[in-house]
Backbone as CSV, one residue per row, in Angstrom:
resi,resn,N_x,N_y,N_z,CA_x,CA_y,CA_z,C_x,C_y,C_z
1,MET,21.094,-12.001,-7.681,19.718,-12.172,-7.213,19.064,-13.340,-7.943
2,GLN,18.424,-14.209,-7.186,17.675,-15.316,-7.770,16.247,-14.868,-8.092
3,ILE,15.786,-15.165,-9.295,14.388,-14.947,-9.666,13.707,-16.303,-9.638
4,ILE,12.738,-16.445,-8.761,12.135,-17.749,-8.491,10.632,-17.677,-8.736
5,ARG,10.098,-18.712,-9.391,8.675,-18.751,-9.722,7.974,-20.003,-9.190
6,GLU,8.748,-20.983,-8.717,8.157,-22.223,-8.211,8.333,-22.282,-6.703
7,LEU,7.279,-22.730,-6.005,7.287,-22.708,-4.546,8.368,-23.615,-3.964
8,GLY,8.598,-24.772,-4.560,9.635,-25.662,-4.058,11.003,-25.013,-4.097
9,ARG,11.312,-24.340,-5.190,12.600,-23.642,-5.300,12.695,-22.500,-4.295
10,LEU,11.576,-21.816,-4.079,11.591,-20.723,-3.094,11.926,-21.260,-1.711
11,ARG,11.308,-22.361,-1.335,11.551,-22.908,0.004,13.006,-23.328,0.165
12,SER,13.598,-23.898,-0.876,15.010,-24.290,-0.793,15.910,-23.070,-0.681
13,ALA,15.619,-22.047,-1.477,16.437,-20.834,-1.441,16.281,-20.109,-0.114
14,ARG,15.054,-20.097,0.397,14.825,-19.435,1.690,15.559,-20.158,2.803
15,ALA,15.564,-21.475,2.764,16.236,-22.252,3.809,17.740,-21.991,3.827
16,ALA,18.283,-21.562,2.694,19.729,-21.314,2.609,20.117,-19.936,3.132
17,LEU,19.140,-19.108,3.477,19.434,-17.760,3.977,19.597,-17.803,5.486
18,ASP,20.797,-17.548,5.950,21.053,-17.494,7.381,20.779,-16.086,7.895
19,GLY,20.242,-16.009,9.102,20.027,-14.707,9.713,18.624,-14.195,9.475
20,ARG,18.452,-12.906,9.701,17.139,-12.254,9.660,16.754,-11.952,8.209
21,VAL,15.521,-12.289,7.851,15.038,-12.122,6.477,13.884,-11.127,6.461
22,ALA,13.963,-10.165,5.552,12.901,-9.165,5.371,12.189,-9.422,4.051
23,LEU,10.876,-9.194,4.064,10.069,-9.310,2.853,9.537,-7.935,2.461
24,VAL,9.661,-7.616,1.182,9.047,-6.408,0.615,8.047,-6.866,-0.444
25,PRO,6.760,-6.930,-0.102,5.758,-7.359,-1.090,5.395,-6.211,-2.025
26,THR,5.336,-6.475,-3.329,4.958,-5.442,-4.289,4.091,-6.063,-5.377
27,MET,3.463,-5.179,-6.171,2.787,-5.611,-7.391,3.577,-5.155,-8.617
28,GLY,4.855,-4.840,-8.431,5.692,-4.429,-9.546,5.483,-2.972,-9.908
29,ALA,5.914,-2.610,-11.145,5.920,-1.210,-11.585,6.615,-0.358,-10.530
30,LEU,7.828,-0.761,-10.190,8.532,-0.202,-9.040,8.962,1.239,-9.275
31,HIS,8.974,1.994,-8.182,9.418,3.378,-8.189,10.233,3.631,-6.925
32,ALA,10.599,4.892,-6.694,11.469,5.211,-5.563,10.838,4.863,-4.223
33,GLY,9.515,4.869,-4.149,8.858,4.460,-2.907,9.127,3.005,-2.577
34,HIS,9.020,2.139,-3.586,9.344,0.726,-3.368,10.815,0.553,-2.974
35,MET,11.682,1.304,-3.644,13.100,1.134,-3.369,13.456,1.641,-1.980
36,LYS,12.676,2.590,-1.449,12.875,3.002,-0.054,12.524,1.844,0.879
37,LEU,11.500,1.085,0.554,11.177,-0.102,1.349,12.342,-1.088,1.346
38,VAL,12.932,-1.296,0.179,14.079,-2.204,0.081,15.253,-1.676,0.899
39,GLU,15.491,-0.375,0.820,16.585,0.226,1.593,16.377,0.014,3.092
40,GLU,15.155,0.259,3.560,14.863,0.050,4.977,14.956,-1.428,5.337
41,ALA,14.538,-2.293,4.422,14.627,-3.725,4.676,16.078,-4.175,4.840
42,ARG,16.948,-3.671,4.012,18.365,-4.034,4.117,18.966,-3.544,5.429
43,ALA,18.425,-2.419,5.944,18.944,-1.884,7.203,18.480,-2.687,8.409
44,THR,17.402,-3.436,8.258,16.846,-4.150,9.408,17.022,-5.654,9.342
45,ALA,17.582,-6.169,8.233,17.685,-7.623,8.067,18.979,-7.982,7.347
46,ASP,19.322,-9.251,7.417,20.524,-9.747,6.740,20.284,-10.013,5.261
47,HIS,19.042,-10.368,4.926,18.690,-10.679,3.545,17.317,-10.090,3.238
48,VAL,17.117,-9.703,1.968,15.832,-9.156,1.543,15.248,-10.031,0.442
49,VAL,14.000,-10.399,0.626,13.216,-11.053,-0.413,12.156,-10.056,-0.855
50,ALA,12.069,-9.804,-2.153,10.994,-8.976,-2.701,10.065,-9.871,-3.507
51,SER,8.793,-9.536,-3.492,7.849,-10.274,-4.320,7.196,-9.338,-5.314
52,ILE,6.908,-9.867,-6.489,6.097,-9.165,-7.490,4.953,-10.094,-7.861
53,PHE,3.741,-9.660,-7.552,2.546,-10.421,-7.908,1.375,-9.462,-7.984
54,VAL,0.793,-9.328,-9.158,-0.397,-8.490,-9.329,-1.586,-9.345,-8.900
55,ASN,-2.064,-9.052,-7.705,-3.007,-9.934,-7.015,-4.445,-9.724,-7.499
56,PRO,-5.015,-10.669,-8.220,-6.373,-10.452,-8.748,-7.435,-10.342,-7.666
57,LEU,-7.179,-10.909,-6.483,-8.200,-10.899,-5.436,-8.467,-9.500,-4.881
58,GLN,-7.563,-8.572,-5.076,-7.769,-7.243,-4.508,-8.268,-6.221,-5.528
59,PHE,-8.597,-6.683,-6.720,-9.172,-5.825,-7.751,-10.655,-6.120,-7.891
60,GLY,-11.460,-5.058,-7.980,-12.876,-5.216,-8.218,-13.165,-5.485,-9.691
61,ALA,-14.431,-5.782,-9.980,-14.832,-6.166,-11.334,-14.555,-5.072,-12.358
62,ASN,-14.658,-3.814,-11.969,-14.480,-2.706,-12.912,-13.190,-1.934,-12.673
63,GLU,-12.223,-2.573,-12.020,-10.959,-1.905,-11.726,-9.908,-2.268,-12.773
64,ASP,-8.651,-1.890,-12.506,-7.635,-1.857,-13.558,-6.699,-3.056,-13.571
65,LEU,-7.201,-4.258,-13.224,-6.334,-5.434,-13.202,-5.661,-5.664,-14.558
66,SER,-6.425,-5.590,-15.637,-5.872,-5.928,-16.951,-4.850,-4.908,-17.436
67,ARG,-4.976,-3.655,-17.007,-4.046,-2.629,-17.494,-3.036,-2.184,-16.450
68,TYR,-3.043,-2.823,-15.275,-2.077,-2.447,-14.255,-0.668,-2.617,-14.834
69,PRO,0.218,-1.634,-14.665,1.528,-1.690,-15.340,2.354,-2.898,-14.900
70,ARG,2.892,-3.576,-15.888,3.736,-4.748,-15.642,5.044,-4.576,-16.404
71,ARG,6.159,-4.609,-15.695,7.476,-4.416,-16.325,8.524,-5.165,-15.519
72,GLU,8.373,-6.476,-15.482,9.185,-7.287,-14.575,10.681,-7.177,-14.861
73,GLU,11.072,-7.128,-16.120,12.514,-7.083,-16.430,13.176,-5.854,-15.813
74,ALA,12.543,-4.686,-15.995,13.098,-3.461,-15.419,13.041,-3.506,-13.893
75,ASP,11.943,-4.028,-13.343,11.823,-4.141,-11.891,12.910,-5.044,-11.316
76,ALA,13.141,-6.164,-11.979,14.154,-7.104,-11.496,15.541,-6.463,-11.490
77,ALA,15.834,-5.666,-12.496,17.139,-4.990,-12.539,17.283,-4.021,-11.372
78,MET,16.219,-3.292,-11.059,16.257,-2.362,-9.928,16.492,-3.108,-8.623
79,LEU,15.799,-4.220,-8.446,15.930,-4.983,-7.207,17.320,-5.604,-7.075
80,ALA,17.849,-6.105,-8.179,19.196,-6.686,-8.139,20.222,-5.625,-7.769
81,ASP,20.094,-4.451,-8.373,21.030,-3.365,-8.063,20.943,-2.940,-6.604
82,ALA,19.760,-3.114,-5.994,19.552,-2.698,-4.612,19.963,-3.767,-3.600
83,GLY,20.458,-4.907,-4.082,20.966,-5.924,-3.176,19.943,-6.920,-2.685
84,VAL,18.821,-7.060,-3.390,17.822,-8.062,-3.012,18.361,-9.453,-3.297
85,ALA,18.119,-10.383,-2.372,18.642,-11.738,-2.526,17.768,-12.597,-3.421
86,ILE,16.444,-12.467,-3.252,15.492,-13.306,-3.985,14.348,-12.435,-4.472
87,LEU,13.984,-12.598,-5.740,12.736,-12.051,-6.258,11.773,-13.215,-6.421
88,TRP,10.700,-13.184,-5.658,9.649,-14.205,-5.733,8.581,-13.664,-6.674
89,ALA,8.432,-14.319,-7.841,7.544,-13.822,-8.892,6.633,-14.938,-9.380
90,PRO,5.695,-15.377,-8.533,4.808,-16.471,-8.917,3.730,-16.005,-9.886
91,ASP,3.091,-16.960,-10.566,1.919,-16.627,-11.367,0.653,-16.927,-10.565
92,SER,-0.492,-16.612,-11.138,-1.755,-16.774,-10.417,-2.039,-18.237,-10.096
93,ALA,-1.654,-19.135,-10.984,-1.911,-20.556,-10.738,-1.104,-21.077,-9.555
94,THR,0.066,-20.495,-9.343,0.885,-20.891,-8.192,0.293,-20.337,-6.902
95,MET,-0.158,-19.094,-6.946,-0.723,-18.478,-5.745,-2.110,-19.013,-5.417
96,TYR,-2.910,-19.235,-6.444,-4.293,-19.672,-6.232,-4.586,-20.882,-7.122
97,PRO,-4.067,-22.048,-6.731,-4.274,-23.249,-7.550,-5.743,-23.654,-7.588
98,THR,-6.061,-24.511,-8.516,-7.430,-24.999,-8.660,-7.941,-25.532,-7.320
99,GLY,-9.125,-25.073,-6.925,-9.703,-25.498,-5.659,-9.412,-24.580,-4.497
100,PHE,-8.596,-23.542,-4.726,-8.307,-22.601,-3.632,-9.607,-21.992,-3.134
101,ALA,-9.844,-22.044,-1.805,-11.155,-21.651,-1.278,-11.084,-20.817,-0.007
102,THR,-9.891,-20.361,0.381,-9.727,-19.666,1.660,-9.734,-18.160,1.467
103,ASN,-10.437,-17.484,2.359,-10.496,-16.025,2.340,-10.232,-15.509,3.748
104,ILE,-9.364,-14.496,3.870,-9.074,-13.886,5.165,-9.701,-12.500,5.190
105,SER,-10.524,-12.258,6.188,-11.220,-10.987,6.321,-10.898,-10.378,7.676
106,VAL,-10.472,-9.118,7.672,-10.184,-8.395,8.906,-11.370,-7.468,9.170
107,ALA,-12.272,-7.923,10.030,-13.502,-7.177,10.274,-13.198,-5.821,10.885
108,GLY,-14.009,-4.840,10.545,-13.842,-3.499,11.101,-12.828,-2.699,10.311
109,LEU,-11.565,-3.001,10.463,-10.520,-2.237,9.777,-10.636,-2.344,8.261
110,GLY,-11.104,-3.482,7.763,-11.186,-3.681,6.323,-12.499,-3.279,5.704
111,ASP,-13.432,-2.763,6.505,-14.780,-2.486,6.002,-15.044,-1.017,5.692
112,THR,-14.218,-0.115,6.243,-14.472,1.315,6.107,-13.581,1.920,5.029
113,LEU,-13.761,3.217,4.754,-12.881,3.965,3.866,-12.698,3.224,2.534
114,ASP,-11.490,2.788,2.204,-11.302,2.070,0.949,-12.104,0.769,0.923
115,GLY,-12.263,0.130,2.072,-13.039,-1.099,2.117,-14.485,-0.895,1.734
116,ALA,-15.044,0.263,2.083,-16.429,0.565,1.725,-16.560,0.876,0.240
117,HIS,-15.553,1.499,-0.337,-15.607,1.882,-1.747,-15.087,0.785,-2.672
118,ARG,-14.352,-0.163,-2.115,-13.811,-1.278,-2.915,-14.131,-2.581,-2.179
119,PRO,-15.388,-3.016,-2.212,-15.785,-4.203,-1.438,-14.917,-5.420,-1.778
120,GLY,-14.427,-6.076,-0.733,-13.595,-7.258,-0.904,-12.119,-6.972,-1.098
121,HIS,-11.772,-5.700,-1.274,-10.373,-5.358,-1.559,-9.444,-5.835,-0.452
122,PHE,-9.781,-5.517,0.796,-8.861,-5.862,1.877,-8.901,-7.344,2.234
123,ASP,-9.973,-8.035,1.881,-9.943,-9.492,1.982,-8.858,-10.033,1.045
124,GLY,-8.810,-9.481,-0.167,-7.783,-9.900,-1.117,-6.390,-9.565,-0.650
125,VAL,-6.226,-8.385,-0.038,-4.921,-7.985,0.498,-4.498,-8.918,1.619
126,ALA,-5.390,-9.128,2.599,-5.044,-9.967,3.749,-4.735,-11.395,3.310
127,THR,-5.500,-11.906,2.348,-5.289,-13.282,1.894,-3.943,-13.430,1.202
128,VAL,-3.605,-12.509,0.296,-2.341,-12.659,-0.429,-1.157,-12.425,0.497
129,VAL,-1.276,-11.478,1.434,-0.152,-11.233,2.346,0.059,-12.441,3.260
130,ALA,-1.022,-13.044,3.742,-0.878,-14.261,4.546,-0.203,-15.369,3.740
131,LYS,-0.571,-15.496,2.469,0.078,-16.482,1.602,1.576,-16.181,1.465
132,LEU,1.903,-14.926,1.216,3.310,-14.556,1.060,4.108,-14.815,2.332
133,PHE,3.496,-14.520,3.481,4.186,-14.792,4.741,4.441,-16.292,4.903
134,GLY,3.466,-17.114,4.542,3.643,-18.559,4.650,4.684,-19.091,3.683
135,GLN,4.781,-18.466,2.520,5.727,-18.926,1.501,7.152,-18.486,1.811
136,VAL,7.314,-17.217,2.142,8.659,-16.651,2.347,9.143,-16.844,3.780
137,ARG,8.212,-16.887,4.733,8.534,-17.017,6.160,9.531,-15.951,6.615
138,PRO,9.177,-14.684,6.419,10.092,-13.599,6.806,10.046,-13.342,8.308
139,ASP,11.081,-12.706,8.797,11.085,-12.214,10.174,10.404,-10.850,10.262
140,VAL,10.501,-10.076,9.186,9.945,-8.729,9.160,9.440,-8.466,7.749
141,ALA,8.365,-7.678,7.635,7.845,-7.275,6.333,7.604,-5.776,6.353
142,LEU,7.876,-5.129,5.241,7.807,-3.669,5.167,6.734,-3.232,4.178
143,PHE,5.949,-2.234,4.603,4.849,-1.709,3.797,4.888,-0.189,3.850
144,GLY,4.494,0.456,2.753,4.490,1.904,2.707,3.311,2.510,3.452
145,GLU,3.557,3.632,4.109,2.494,4.314,4.853,1.502,5.022,3.940
146,LYS,1.810,5.164,2.656,0.823,5.759,1.750,-0.465,4.945,1.775
147,ASP,-0.349,3.629,1.807,-1.502,2.740,1.941,-1.752,2.512,3.437
148,TRP,-2.176,3.574,4.132,-2.282,3.551,5.591,-3.262,2.495,6.080
149,GLN,-4.398,2.396,5.420,-5.397,1.404,5.836,-4.885,-0.004,5.588
150,GLN,-4.208,-0.220,4.480,-3.616,-1.524,4.212,-2.631,-1.905,5.315
151,LEU,-1.792,-0.951,5.722,-0.835,-1.203,6.787,-1.546,-1.618,8.070
152,ALA,-2.638,-0.929,8.402,-3.402,-1.274,9.607,-4.009,-2.666,9.498
153,VAL,-4.543,-2.995,8.336,-5.150,-4.312,8.126,-4.109,-5.416,8.256
154,VAL,-2.944,-5.224,7.644,-1.897,-6.241,7.691,-1.385,-6.423,9.116
155,ARG,-1.208,-5.316,9.842,-0.759,-5.426,11.234,-1.750,-6.228,12.068
156,ARG,-3.037,-5.921,11.918,-4.046,-6.645,12.688,-4.085,-8.121,12.295
157,MET,-4.035,-8.401,11.009,-4.067,-9.780,10.541,-2.885,-10.576,11.075
158,ALA,-1.677,-10.001,10.988,-0.483,-10.701,11.451,-0.533,-10.936,12.951
159,GLY,-1.053,-9.952,13.700,-1.161,-10.118,15.147,-2.232,-11.102,15.537
160,ASP,-3.405,-10.981,14.925,-4.515,-11.870,15.269,-4.190,-13.330,14.981
161,LEU,-3.451,-13.586,13.910,-3.147,-14.958,13.506,-1.810,-15.456,14.064
162,ASP,-1.174,-14.646,14.917,0.097,-15.055,15.547,1.118,-15.515,14.510
163,LEU,1.279,-14.732,13.460,2.153,-15.138,12.367,3.633,-14.924,12.675
164,GLY,3.930,-14.160,13.719,5.318,-13.986,14.121,6.137,-13.141,13.171
165,VAL,5.476,-12.287,12.389,6.170,-11.400,11.461,6.055,-9.969,11.981
166,GLU,7.182,-9.305,12.132,7.177,-7.898,12.529,6.762,-7.056,11.328
167,ILE,5.789,-6.175,11.514,5.309,-5.320,10.431,5.860,-3.917,10.622
168,VAL,6.577,-3.412,9.613,7.207,-2.099,9.684,6.592,-1.199,8.616
169,GLY,6.109,-0.035,9.019,5.627,0.963,8.084,6.736,1.930,7.727
170,VAL,6.812,2.285,6.461,7.847,3.195,5.954,7.165,4.442,5.394
171,ALA,7.686,5.598,5.774,7.060,6.871,5.419,6.871,7.017,3.914
172,THR,5.784,7.684,3.538,5.456,7.921,2.135,6.575,8.694,1.438
173,VAL,6.932,8.242,0.257,7.914,8.942,-0.567,7.154,9.789,-1.583
174,ARG,7.549,11.042,-1.723,6.853,11.989,-2.586,7.799,12.571,-3.633
175,ASP,7.193,12.965,-4.761,7.949,13.751,-5.724,8.262,15.117,-5.118
176,ALA,9.139,15.851,-5.782,9.557,17.147,-5.254,8.383,18.101,-5.076
177,ASP,7.330,17.931,-5.880,6.174,18.822,-5.782,5.150,18.352,-4.752
178,GLY,5.403,17.204,-4.102,4.546,16.749,-3.022,3.629,15.594,-3.348
179,LEU,3.468,15.232,-4.612,2.572,14.126,-4.957,3.187,12.809,-4.499
180,ALA,2.391,12.005,-3.789,2.866,10.706,-3.325,3.161,9.803,-4.514
181,LEU,4.292,9.119,-4.465,4.636,8.196,-5.543,3.663,7.027,-5.564
182,SER,3.260,6.628,-6.751,2.334,5.519,-6.939,2.533,4.949,-8.326
183,SER,2.427,3.641,-8.448,2.509,3.038,-9.776,1.413,3.567,-10.690
184,ARG,0.266,3.932,-10.106,-0.852,4.430,-10.919,-0.640,5.861,-11.401
185,ASN,0.366,6.561,-10.899,0.657,7.895,-11.432,0.994,7.839,-12.920
186,ALA,1.428,6.673,-13.383,1.760,6.528,-14.803,0.543,6.697,-15.692
187,TYR,-0.654,6.534,-15.134,-1.874,6.715,-15.913,-2.163,8.180,-16.207
188,LEU,-1.597,9.100,-15.448,-1.974,10.510,-15.514,-1.362,11.192,-16.740
189,SER,-2.188,11.976,-17.429,-1.648,12.861,-18.465,-0.904,14.006,-17.786
190,ALA,-0.208,14.807,-18.581,0.534,15.935,-18.003,-0.407,16.894,-17.285
191,ALA,-1.563,17.171,-17.881,-2.516,18.084,-17.251,-3.111,17.468,-15.992
192,GLU,-3.416,16.186,-16.039,-3.965,15.502,-14.869,-2.939,15.451,-13.747
193,ARG,-1.677,15.259,-14.122,-0.606,15.223,-13.113,-0.521,16.553,-12.379
194,THR,-0.691,17.650,-13.093,-0.686,18.964,-12.459,-1.900,19.124,-11.541
195,SER,-3.072,18.712,-12.021,-4.286,18.818,-11.208,-4.204,17.943,-9.958
196,ALA,-3.495,16.815,-10.069,-3.406,15.877,-8.952,-2.728,16.473,-7.732
197,LEU,-1.946,17.532,-7.921,-1.271,18.169,-6.792,-2.248,18.723,-5.776
198,ALA,-3.494,18.940,-6.194,-4.496,19.431,-5.252,-4.715,18.451,-4.109
199,LEU,-4.458,17.171,-4.320,-4.698,16.186,-3.266,-3.746,16.376,-2.083
200,PRO,-2.420,16.316,-2.266,-1.546,16.548,-1.103,-1.674,17.963,-0.557
201,GLU,-1.943,18.928,-1.429,-2.084,20.303,-0.949,-3.327,20.450,-0.074
202,ALA,-4.427,19.820,-0.468,-5.652,19.888,0.333,-5.458,19.196,1.680
203,LEU,-4.773,18.079,1.687,-4.526,17.374,2.943,-3.623,18.196,3.859
204,ALA,-2.567,18.764,3.317,-1.654,19.559,4.141,-2.365,20.779,4.712
205,GLY,-3.170,21.446,3.885,-3.902,22.602,4.373,-4.914,22.234,5.437
206,ALA,-5.603,21.116,5.235,-6.597,20.673,6.216,-5.931,20.284,7.525
207,ALA,-4.807,19.591,7.456,-4.109,19.191,8.680,-3.665,20.416,9.469
208,ALA,-3.130,21.407,8.773,-2.685,22.623,9.459,-3.855,23.344,10.113
209,ALA,-4.995,23.398,9.422,-6.165,24.080,9.974,-6.709,23.348,11.196
210,ILE,-6.741,22.022,11.141,-7.219,21.241,12.287,-6.297,21.436,13.480
211,GLU,-4.991,21.394,13.241,-4.026,21.584,14.327,-4.119,22.991,14.918
212,ALA,-4.558,23.953,14.099,-4.702,25.328,14.576,-5.995,25.536,15.355
213,GLY,-6.850,24.503,15.389,-8.069,24.586,16.176,-9.334,24.860,15.401
214,ASP,-9.275,24.867,14.074,-10.483,25.086,13.276,-11.430,23.899,13.401
215,ASP,-12.707,24.156,13.163,-13.724,23.113,13.248,-13.435,22.013,12.220
216,VAL,-13.382,20.761,12.690,-12.981,19.647,11.826,-13.937,19.476,10.660
217,LEU,-15.232,19.486,10.913,-16.194,19.266,9.836,-16.116,20.375,8.791
218,ALA,-15.916,21.603,9.244,-15.773,22.707,8.299,-14.502,22.555,7.470
219,VAL,-13.426,22.139,8.111,-12.155,21.942,7.413,-12.297,20.852,6.352
220,LEU,-12.930,19.746,6.714,-13.109,18.659,5.748,-13.985,19.109,4.582
221,GLY,-15.005,19.909,4.878,-15.846,20.443,3.808,-15.070,21.326,2.860
222,ASN,-14.195,22.160,3.402,-13.358,23.014,2.566,-12.402,22.187,1.703
223,ALA,-11.866,21.114,2.290,-10.953,20.253,1.532,-11.685,19.569,0.385
224,ARG,-12.907,19.132,0.645,-13.704,18.504,-0.424,-13.964,19.501,-1.552
225,THR,-14.290,20.727,-1.188,-14.531,21.752,-2.205,-13.274,22.001,-3.032
226,ARG,-12.138,22.063,-2.355,-10.878,22.304,-3.065,-10.584,21.178,-4.061
227,LEU,-10.826,19.946,-3.646,-10.581,18.817,-4.543,-11.576,18.805,-5.698
228,SER,-12.819,19.071,-5.404,-13.830,19.117,-6.468,-13.500,20.189,-7.488
229,ASP,-13.083,21.349,-7.010,-12.735,22.442,-7.913,-11.541,22.085,-8.799
230,ALA,-10.675,21.193,-8.309,-9.511,20.765,-9.091,-9.848,19.651,-10.074
231,GLY,-11.094,19.178,-10.046,-11.510,18.142,-10.992,-11.568,16.746,-10.422
232,PHE,-11.392,16.607,-9.108,-11.453,15.293,-8.483,-12.898,14.869,-8.229
233,ALA,-13.167,13.594,-8.389,-14.378,12.956,-7.871,-13.973,12.258,-6.579
234,ILE,-14.548,12.661,-5.468,-14.051,12.254,-4.149,-14.766,10.992,-3.665
235,ASP,-13.993,10.007,-3.258,-14.549,8.844,-2.561,-14.714,9.165,-1.079
236,TYR,-13.656,9.686,-0.467,-13.742,10.077,0.939,-12.574,10.978,1.295
237,ILE,-12.776,11.790,2.307,-11.702,12.469,3.022,-12.143,12.503,4.468
238,GLU,-11.394,11.820,5.337,-11.812,11.620,6.720,-10.630,11.792,7.671
239,LEU,-10.925,12.329,8.847,-9.978,12.356,9.959,-10.292,11.155,10.842
240,VAL,-9.281,10.301,11.084,-9.531,9.057,11.803,-8.518,8.872,12.926
241,ASP,-8.901,7.998,13.873,-7.995,7.646,14.957,-7.232,6.374,14.593
242,ALA,-6.522,5.801,15.564,-5.681,4.633,15.286,-6.487,3.423,14.843
243,ALA,-7.779,3.374,15.222,-8.650,2.272,14.818,-9.389,2.576,13.525
244,LEU,-9.007,3.665,12.846,-9.617,4.109,11.598,-11.059,4.562,11.770
245,CYS,-11.425,4.948,12.989,-12.762,5.472,13.256,-12.761,6.983,13.020
246,PRO,-13.760,7.515,12.308,-13.824,8.962,12.083,-13.949,9.728,13.395
247,VAL,-13.263,10.856,13.469,-13.333,11.723,14.645,-13.596,13.142,14.178
248,THR,-14.159,13.941,15.050,-14.485,15.323,14.691,-13.859,16.334,15.648
249,THR,-13.013,15.865,16.558,-12.294,16.769,17.452,-10.804,16.470,17.379
250,PHE,-10.010,17.512,17.540,-8.561,17.357,17.415,-7.975,16.599,18.601
251,ALA,-7.024,15.730,18.310,-6.218,15.055,19.317,-4.908,14.676,18.636
252,HIS,-3.926,14.321,19.441,-2.668,13.889,18.849,-2.793,12.452,18.342
253,GLY,-2.023,12.136,17.307,-1.994,10.778,16.785,-3.102,10.462,15.806
254,LEU,-3.732,11.478,15.216,-4.778,11.243,14.226,-4.178,11.195,12.821
255,ARG,-5.005,10.789,11.876,-4.558,10.693,10.486,-5.662,11.202,9.576
256,LEU,-5.288,11.968,8.585,-6.225,12.468,7.592,-6.018,11.639,6.325
257,LEU,-7.064,10.928,5.905,-6.984,10.019,4.764,-7.928,10.476,3.666
258,ALA,-7.519,10.286,2.419,-8.363,10.669,1.293,-8.157,9.715,0.131
259,ALA,-9.224,9.534,-0.642,-9.167,8.819,-1.912,-10.055,9.571,-2.888
260,ALA,-9.558,9.792,-4.093,-10.316,10.555,-5.087,-9.792,10.213,-6.472
261,ARG,-10.637,10.443,-7.473,-10.285,10.153,-8.852,-10.083,11.449,-9.618
262,ILE,-8.996,11.465,-10.364,-8.773,12.537,-11.324,-8.865,11.875,-12.702
263,ALA,-9.885,12.246,-13.481,-10.225,11.530,-14.715,-10.502,10.069,-14.347
264,THR,-9.746,9.122,-14.909,-10.002,7.706,-14.621,-9.042,7.124,-13.593
265,THR,-8.159,7.946,-13.033,-7.119,7.441,-12.128,-7.494,7.710,-10.679
266,ARG,-7.521,6.666,-9.894,-7.849,6.785,-8.469,-6.556,6.917,-7.664
267,LEU,-6.463,7.969,-6.871,-5.302,8.227,-6.033,-5.702,8.197,-4.569
268,ILE,-4.796,7.741,-3.723,-4.977,7.794,-2.294,-3.806,8.521,-1.671
269,ASP,-4.036,9.104,-0.495,-2.974,9.787,0.219,-3.407,9.950,1.664
270,ASN,-2.471,10.267,2.527,-2.800,10.516,3.926,-1.687,11.347,4.556
271,ILE,-2.026,11.959,5.683,-1.068,12.807,6.384,-1.359,12.740,7.870
272,ALA,-0.312,12.773,8.675,-0.483,12.780,10.121,-1.035,14.118,10.576
273,VAL,-1.869,14.078,11.603,-2.423,15.295,12.217,-2.085,15.252,13.703
274,GLY,-1.405,16.285,14.173,-1.022,16.297,15.579,0.086,15.336,15.883
């Protein structure tokens, strides 16, 4: 596996890859969820390029940019073992050189839910993903469904801008007890990790109740109470349609999304309904 940090070298290495190329964008601190993306990428393409870049544009002023886990050596070993051809690991000066002034905003999809609680977050996501697509020029890119809103934003951005990249969502990978894998799980103490199980449990219970015909607003209220009782500070828990618009009646193809903090760690999760 080549580890590349300069754009000129990346373009030369990319040009040497014959066939279909898949991109797996990451911010590092890799876990089994990321490696599932790589596995799916290898199944759909001839070559896999992974990126590691902790993107400052998607962090708010009081968020965890400075303490976000960074362990490139271990991550690189995992990617090499998984058959990745290129690790693209630029620094901030390469991604955002002096004078960089472009911002990509996906109106509507990027403004609600996490977008409302983290202003500018999805502008940062859309901008860095567009940059990565331009740099790597993949045929397909893979993103985890745990970040459901991010997946929707990236799909819309790629389609609206005619970028010619197929966007593939990969199902959330969970620990045996049901907690969705996340690099931020490393922040949790043992007690917080146990309390965090209330999040997937509340979502699963709410989804089952909605599918059984219970009143949606009552179900969401019960889920909020369950999370609060477990020690979570809730940003949102919403039932949404494909356009991420809140709905209050059951239909097939809906999604239940939640974001909440346990102590200082913010977790997100989602589950299909119907």
